[in-house]
N, C-alpha and C positions, 0 to 999 in steps of 0.2 A: 714572579713570584713561581716557585713547584709547586704542584697538587700540596704533595707532599707535607711542606708547610703551611700551604693554607688550610687543611686539614687538620694540623698539630694548632695552628692558631684559633680554629672554629671549635676545638676541646676548651682550651684558655680561654675563651671569651663566651662560650656556655658556662664555664664552670664560675667564672666571676661575675656573672651578668646574672648567674640562681646565686649566689653567696652574697649580692648588693640585695636581691629581692629578702632572703634572708634576714638579713640585718637593719634594711628599713620597718619588714613588719614586727622584727625584735625590739625594734625604738620605737615604733608607734605605741608596743603593747606596755614598755617601758613606762613611755610621758604618760600614757593614762591613769597608770598606777601610782609613782610618783604623784600626780596632778592631785588623786585624789590623798594624798598624803601631804598633800602644802609644798610640793617639792615641783621647785620648774627647773626645766632645761634649756638647754639653746636652744632657740627655736628655729634656729638654720639649719641644723646638723642634718632630720629628717628629708627636707626638700635636697641639699647638697647632695645626700644619698641616695634620692629618690631620681636626681638627674643625673646621677653617677650612672644607675643604674638605668635611664630611659640609652645613652650614650654605649654603653654597654648592647644594649636590644640593637640601635643603628648601626652598629659596627659586625654586628654578627645576619641582619639584613643584610648588607653591605657584601659580606664575606661570603654569603651564601649564590651571591647574584653572580660574583667572581667563578664561581666555581666550573660552571658551564662554560664562561667565555675561557676560561684557561682551560677546559677539557678541549675544547673547540679549535684555541687558538693550536694547541698541542696536536689535534688530530689535525691540521692543517698542513702546519710544518712536517708532520711525517707523511702525510699522503704528498705533499709534492715533491718531497725527498727522492719517495720513491717513483712517482711518475716521471721523474726529469731521470731516472736510474736509467731509463732501457728506452726501445726507438722502437719494439714489438708492436703496434699498434691495439692487437688487442687486449694485449698487456699492458697496456695504457690505458684501457678501457675499462678493465674490469680494476685495477686501483680508482678512479677516476669515480666508478660508481661503489665500488667496499668506501672509499671515501664520503661520498654523499651521503649513503644512505647512516651514514656513524654521524655524520654533522643534522639532519635531518629527522632520525627517526621513525623514518616514513612505513607505512606499509607497502604499497606499490612502487617502484622508479624505475625509471628508463630512459638514457641515452639516444637520442637521433641523433644524426650528421646527414648534413645535406649534401647531395649530389654534387660536387660544381660541376659539371657536366648539364646535367638535366635539370637540379634542382629540386628532383625528389628526396622525399624524406626517406632518408636508413634507418631502420629499427635496427643499432646495432646491438645494445646490451637490456635487456629485462631481468626485473626480479622480480617476484609474488605477483606474477598475473600468467598466465598460460598466452604462450606467443601466438598462437592460433585468432585470439580476438583480437590482436591489432588489424588483422582482414576480414574479421566477419563483421566489423561493425560497433562493436559491444564496449569499444573503446572509445567512442564518439566523443566524448568529451572533453577527454585526455588528448585526442587528434585534435578538437578545434583550439582548445590551450597552446596546444604544440605550434598547431600553424600561427596563429598570433605571434607567437613568440619569437620563429624562424621568421616570418615577416616583419615584424617591428624591430626586434632586437629589442625589446624593454621586458622585465621579469612583469612575472604574472602572483600576485598571490592571493588567496581569499581564506579567509577563518573557519568560514562555514557555510560552502557551496551549496546547500542546499537554502541558503537565504538569500545567497549571491544575484541578484536579478542578470548577471550575465549568463551564468551558467543553469539555473538553477533549474529552467524550463528544460534539460537537455534528458533524453530519457535516459542515457547510464547512469546521472544522478539520483534520479529514483529511483532505478535498479539497483543501482550497488549502493547507494547513500555514503557518496562519498563525501564527507564533511572539510578536511584540510587538503589544500591545494597548495604547491610551490613551485614555479618552471621558470630558471632560468638561462638565457643565449649564451651561447660559448661562441666568445667574441676574441680573434686574433688580429688585431690592428684593423679594429670596428667593423671588421665584417665576419660577420655573424657565418660561423661553418656548422653552429649543432644545434641543440636544446640538453638542457637535464632536468628529467621531471618528475616530480614526487606526490605523492596523496594519499591518504588517510581516513578511515571509514569511521572508525569511533572516535574518534581523539579531534574535536574542532579546537579553532586555536594553537594549533599548533607551531605554525608557524607564524614571525612574528617581524617588525623590524631588524631584531638583532638577526635573528636567521637568514634572514633577506642580506642582511650585511658583510656576514661572512661567507653565505652561498653567490654572492653576485663576484665579491674576490674570489674565491675558492674557482668559480667559473671560470674565469680569464685565465688566472696563472695554467688551468687544466684545457683550455681551448690552444693556447700556446704548445704546449706539450704533446694534444694528439693529433694539431695540424704536423707539425716536427716529426711523430712518427708516421703522419697519413704520409707526409711529403719523401720520408723516411722509405716509406713502402712502395711507393710508385717509384723510386729510384731502383728499388730493389728488385722491381716488377720488369722495372726497363732494364736494367740488367741482365737478368736473367733470360730474357727472350734473346738479349745479343749474346751474350753467352752459348742459347742452347742454337739460334740460326750458327755461331760459330763451331760450337762443339758435333755439329751438323755434318758442316762442312767437312773440317778434319776428319771425321768416322768417313765421311766417304772418300773422300781424299785417301785416308791411311789405311782403307780395307780394300780397297782397289788390289789387287792380286798382283799386276803387273807392276814392275817399277817403274819408276814417273820422275821425270830431271826437264830443269828448264833451265835453258842458260838467255844469258843476252847477246846480244851484237858482240860484244868482247869477249864471252867466253866465260863468264862468270858467271858460278852458277847460284839462279834465284830463290828456288826448292826442289823440296827432294823429300818423295813420301816414305812410309815407311819400308814398303817392299825392295824399293831400291835400297837404304840404309840396310836389311839382310840380305838381298844379293850379293852387293857390293862390298858389303863388310864396311862401312865407311858412316859416320857418325854426322846426324846435321846439323847439331849445336855449332860443333868445328868446321863444317865445311860451308856452310851459306855466306855467302860475299866474297867467297874467293876461286880465283881461277881454276878452273876444269883438272888443268894440266898438274896443279898442286892437289886436285882430290882423286879422281879417277884413276882407279887403277888401269897398266898401260894394256888397254882391250884385245888393239889388235894395229900393226901399223900402218895400217894406214887409216886410222878413223880420223886425225885429224883433216884429211883432206875432204872426208866425206863427210865434214861439218859444215867445210867452207862451200863444197856444191849444193847445200840446202839453203846456207845463207845466199848463195849468189843465185842460185837459180829459180830458188821457193820450190824445186820439187822433194817430196817425199823420197827415202832410200830407205831399205829392209836388205835386214844383210845375217846370215847364221852364222857364229863365231863360235870357236871352243877354246877360249884360255884356260891358261895357268894360275890360278891366283894362289896365291900363298896362306892364303888363310884355309881353303876350299878345297885344292890342289883343280884337277881337271874340271869345269863346267862347260854347260850346251846352253850360251847363250842367243836368244833372238832379238835383233835390233831394230825399229823403227825409226826413225830420225826425222823430224816433220817442222817445217817451219812453223813460227810462235808467229802470228799476223796479227793487227790490231783491229780489232771491229771497227772505227770509225776511221782511221787514216788506211789500212789495208797494206801498211807498210811492214815489212818484218820486225819484228822485234827480238829476234832469238829464237831458239828451237827448242824443242818438244822432246827428250829421248824418253821411247819407250820401253821398257827390258822384259821382257819374258823370261823367267828362267825354266829352260828345256830339261834340266839335269836331273832331275827324279822320274820324272817323264820318260826320257830315255832310259833310266834304270830300270822302271817301271814296264817298259815296252822288254827289256833283256828277262827280267824276270816271268812276264806271262809266257817269254819264248821258251824258256827253262821249265816253268810252271804245266806247258802244254806238252812236254815229255812223259809228265808223271800222269795227268789227268786226262780224261775225256770230256771231249767239246764241252757234252751240256754240263761236267762239273767244272770248267774256266769262266763260264758263262755265268755259273752260278757265284761265284768269289763277289766280294761287296765293294772289296777295298785291298788291294794291294798290298801297302802299309799296315795293315791290320797281321797280313801274316803267320807275323813272329818267326822269318824264316830264317833269322840268324841265330836262335835256339829255346826249345820250348819243351820244358818238364812237364809228360802227362801219360795220362794213363791209355794205352795203345794194346789193340790184336795184333799179332806178326803171323802172318803163316810162311812156313819155309817149305818148298815143295823142291825134290830134286829127281832125276830122274832113275832108276833104281838099273843094274849093270851097262853102264853106257859106256864103259871102260871099255869092255870085253867087244861091247855090239858096236863102238867104232873103229877097230882097230880091220874089221872087215870089208870097211864101204873107204869108198875114194873119198877125198877133199870134199868138191861139189854135192855127190849122195848125200855124204855125211851132214853137210851143213842143210841143206835140202830138211832129211828129215827132222834134225833137232829144230829146225824154226817151225815146221807145222804141231810141235808138242809143248815149244813156247808159247805159241798162238796161243797152243789152249788153256793153256796154263795163265795165260796172263789177262786174255779173256772173259775166261770166269772171275777173276778177282777183279776186272775193272764191269761187268757185269751188277756186282753188290757196291760200285764207287769206294772201290778199293786205289789204294797209291802203289806203282809196281815202282820200289825202293831200287833193284836191281836184277838186273840177268848173270850169274855167275855160270858160264860154260852149260850148262846140263840148268841148272839150277834158277829157281827165282824165288824173291824175298818181297810178300802183296805186307801193307800197313793199312789199317784200318784207325780212324781217328786221329790222325795227324791234323798240324793247323791247316793243311788244302782240304778236310775231308772228315771234319766235325761229325760223330754221330752218336749219338745215344746207347745205341744197338748193337756196335761195333764186335764184338763178341759173336753173336748172329750171324752177322754178315760175312763173316772172316768163316766162320763154319759154313755158313752156307756157300760161300764163293771156291770151299776146296771138295764138301759133295758136289758139287757140279761141274768138278776140274775131273773127279774123276767119272762122274758120267761124260763126260767129252769126249775123254780119251776112249773107252770104250766103243763110241759111236768113232774116231778116229782109226779104231782098227778096224775097222769093217771096211774100209778104203785103202787098208795096208797091206804089203804082202806078212804071211807068218815070221820073219826073220827081222822084219821092222817093227813087230810090236814092243814096247817098251810100257814100265812100269808106272807111277810117282809115288815114294812117300814123304808123307805130309806129315808135317807138325805146328801146333798152333799153343800158342800161351799168350796169354793176359798179363802184362805187367809194364810198369813204369818204363822211360827211357826217352832220354832228351833227343829231340827231334831238329834239324835245321840243318842250312847250307855250308859244309865243312868244302877246304879246299885252299887254294892257293887265289890271290885278289885275279890273276885271269882265269882258270877253271875253278869253278866246284860243281858239290856236287848234293844235291838232298839226301838224305839217309837218316837213319836211328841206328844210338848209341846206347846200351844197357844191359841189363838183364832180360829185360822185356824181350828183345831180341834173341841173342844169347839164349836161349833157353828154349825159345821154337827152334833151333837150330836143334840142338840135344837133342830132343821129340824128333825131329825127320831124322834124323840117324838110327833112332832108335825104331822107323816104321818098317816094315816089309813090302814092297811092293802095290798098291793096290791100297795099302792102308795110312786112315786117316786119326792120329794120336794127338790126344788132347791135354792139357794141363787139368792140377785143380783148379785154378783160378780159372779156366775159359767155363768146365765143364758148371762150375757151379752157379756161372750168369746162363746157360744156353739147356741146363738141366728139362727145364717144363718144353723147350721145343724139340732140342734133338736125341733118339735113343743109342745110349752109351753104354758099354758093357768096363768093367774096372777089370783090369789087367797089372802086372807088372812086368815092368822091361829096366836092361841092363843098360845105362848110359855109357857109349864110349869109354875106355878108358878109366873106368869108374866101376871099383867091387860091386858095392852092393845094388838091390833093385827098391827101385822108385815104383810108388801107384798112380799108373794115367789110366786114362780113358780112352776106349778103342768106337770110334764112332760108327755103329751100324745105319744108322738113317735119320730120318726126320720124322717126328711122332704126328 
């Protein structure tokens, strides 16, 4: 019967009990009044009503007793459905504890599991008490009860622990004043796997036979759920350990940067790691278990003979090849083909092919060779990674210096080719040395002119504008020193223009020949400034001046660009502050 139905019936029974009591009192009073007047009524009516009242009272009492039983049964059914709905051990234990408290109305409670390997008691779930007390001895009486139930497998119940001879002498009974205790074993197939314990300080006779009956039945069902969850937890742990080991081995195999392939004696592909997949552009899923001749690209004509040689002679073969692969084009590969030998029988079981992809390394070597033409040896050493240089093209702010020898055309007409080249190389050496001293990049030489760049991918610099102007000043001074060693007719002067602005920087050219350069207004404007600079002058743009004005002494002036009518404000460098 549902609780709502019991409650409704209780109301009706209570009302009927009250009504019959009132009727009986009225009949008794009326009987006395009528008797005084000499009128007699049926004497059996009052006893009948009285008996009816007694029946209602008995029914009321039975319903009252039935209510907690129904509540306990309902809690039991609900909890068992919850407990058996999950295999998570912690969740099962907490569900068991929640139901245990609901069924007992206890003040303190705990669930203890027995370690299957050591037999030790493991206090897993604790409610209403300090967990530290479990190890400090203040839980002595409870430990005694728990140990007894865990050992004997029989429930323990006491309605007043202070008067129970088994436990009244315990120190914690006196200090904590425990009254009611109930402790039931958790059994799975007659094997005690743990204990459920509850107690109360103030309520005595809280636990009786009815509670014990319910709790023993509940504990048996809970034990099955706990053991299932514990077994599942063990399986999960073992599985996790196996997966962890497998993942560890897979990670090692996959993280090896060299490609690794193993073939059996028949040439069937047995294993392939991720690096080999990437290098050869083949997929492991569709390759394992198939002949290598169907999977591997045609690496080179003598590959089959090389494999057979390794299988027959049991010696390692190393070869560097340069195949052209459909997906990648020309590549450079180093192959190490070794016999796969069984550790026990020492017989050859197949071959292991280790593939080192040298393609990018070769490209990096070529890139470094090109970079060496732009940078000093020290700057090349400071490059952390060729891969991160961004030589394919990068838009960034740079400072560009354009320096051109004044009067070179007239000067060259009066010299032999040999003498001309000797003189101009001296001036270009001065300009390039001045730029590289400030860690600038020599973009190019154009006859008697030179273009230097600061803050490119090859030489990132926060103070690029100052470095650029400093190199220009050094160039003027170094030309003056050069004049001390040259005859008067060979004394020439640089006109220098400097601008700071955006430019696109990277390698340009054909696949067979590339050149590192800068394209954009950042460079073009520096050339315009150079064209309006006199010999020995350094002309700065407004953008560069704003970045160096605290360190470089300048004067404002106006110049007219070549091919333009208007004048623009520029800055002539006077020296360093």
